[in-house]
Every structure is written in C-alpha cells, then in structure tokens.
N, C-alpha and C positions, 0 to 999 in steps of 0.2 A: 685631621680626619680625612680619610680617602674619599673619593667621589661616591663609591658604592655605599659606604657607611652613611654619608651625608644624605644620599637619596633615601635610604632606609629610614633614617631618623625623621626626615621631612614627611615621608609617607605616614609614619606613626602619628605625627602631629596633624595630619590632615592637610598637608601642604603639597600642592601639585605645581611643578615648574616645567615649562616648555620653552625651548629656545626658538626664536623667530629669525629666519634668514632674511633680514632686512637690508636694503641697499642704502637707505637714508631715512631719517626721522625728521619730520618738519613740525615744529610747534609754532602756531600762528598766534601772536598777541595782537593787540590793537595797533601797535606801532611798528612791529617788526616780525620777521620770520626768524626763528632759531633753527638752523639746519645742523643735524648731527650726521656727519659723514663717517663711513666705515663703522656703523654702530654694532654694538653687542646688545641684543634685546632679549630679555627674559620676560615671559608672561607667567605670573605667579598667582595661583588660587589659594588663598588662605581663608578657610572657613566660609566659602561662598563669595568672597570678595576678590575680584581680579585686580592685580596691580602689575604695571609694566615697569621694568627697570632698564634704563637706557644709559649706555656710556659710549663715548666716541669723540671724534674731533668736532668741536663746536665752531659754527660760523653764524654771524648775525647779518641779516639783510633787511635794512629799513624798508618799510612798505612805501610805495608811491602814494601820493595823496588820494588818488582815485581807488586805491586798493584798501585803504584804511576802513576798518569795520567800526561803525558807530551803532551800538546796540539800541534797539527801540526803547528799552527801559531808560537809557540815558537821555534820549530825546524827550521822553515824557517827563522825566525829572526836571530838566531845564525848563520845559514849557510850564510846568506847575510852579516852579520857584520864581519864574520871571513873568508869567502871564503873556508869553510871546507865542507866535505862530510856529508851526512845525518847521517851515523853511528857515525861519530865523534861528530856531534852536539848532537845527542841523548845521547851518553856516557857522554859528558860534562854536559848536563842538569841533568842526573841521578846522577852524582857525586856531583853536586851542589844542589841536592834536589829540582830542578826546578827553581833555582834562575838564571834568565836570565843574569844579569850583571856579576855574578860570573862565569858562563859558558863561556861568551864571553871573559872575562879577562883571564881565564885559557887557552883558546885556543890561544889568542893573545900572551901570554907569552911563548908559546912553541917554 
C-alpha cells in the first residue's frame, strides 16, 4: 500500500499520525536511562488515545546511586511491612537498588 492510500485508510479509521523531529528519546527507569539515538518517533492518536512509537539506536546508562529514584509508595510499603522508620526504609531500598522484597527481607533479618 502506498503512503497516500495508507494515510487515507488511517483517516477513515480515525487514526491520526504525526512525525516528531526528535534528537534523542530518554526513558528513565529506577536503575538506568535508556537512550534512543537517531530516533524515528511517531505520535499516533487512535480513538482519543495518544501512543508514541519509537525506533532507533539503543544505549543503556546505569544511574548513579544519588540519581536513583525511589518512589514514595515503595518507601511506605517497606515501612508498613517492617515497622521501620522512613530513613531506615530509604536506606534499605537504596542498598537493594530499589528491590522491594530484598529491602523488606534485609530489614526483617535485623
């Protein structure tokens, strides 16, 4: 199917697609950044829901300990499960690199 026919069919189905001129895409997880270099990025609206499609050259960069994100919800879960203080929960989560189960087990074994 040629691009014009594809665009026409997508329009009929209520699908809207825009290309984004991106230089890089960064996905931050708790433990690393995933960097997509030379990306091809499409923003697609299908029935009111926006979706991004990304392809390109993938690079992984581990976060430094001070950059790691520990969600407040995880801290509260550790505190509830172990009856510890917030600083103790935060330290256990940092030591376990964000692994909830490992943090809880380490505090329960103290």
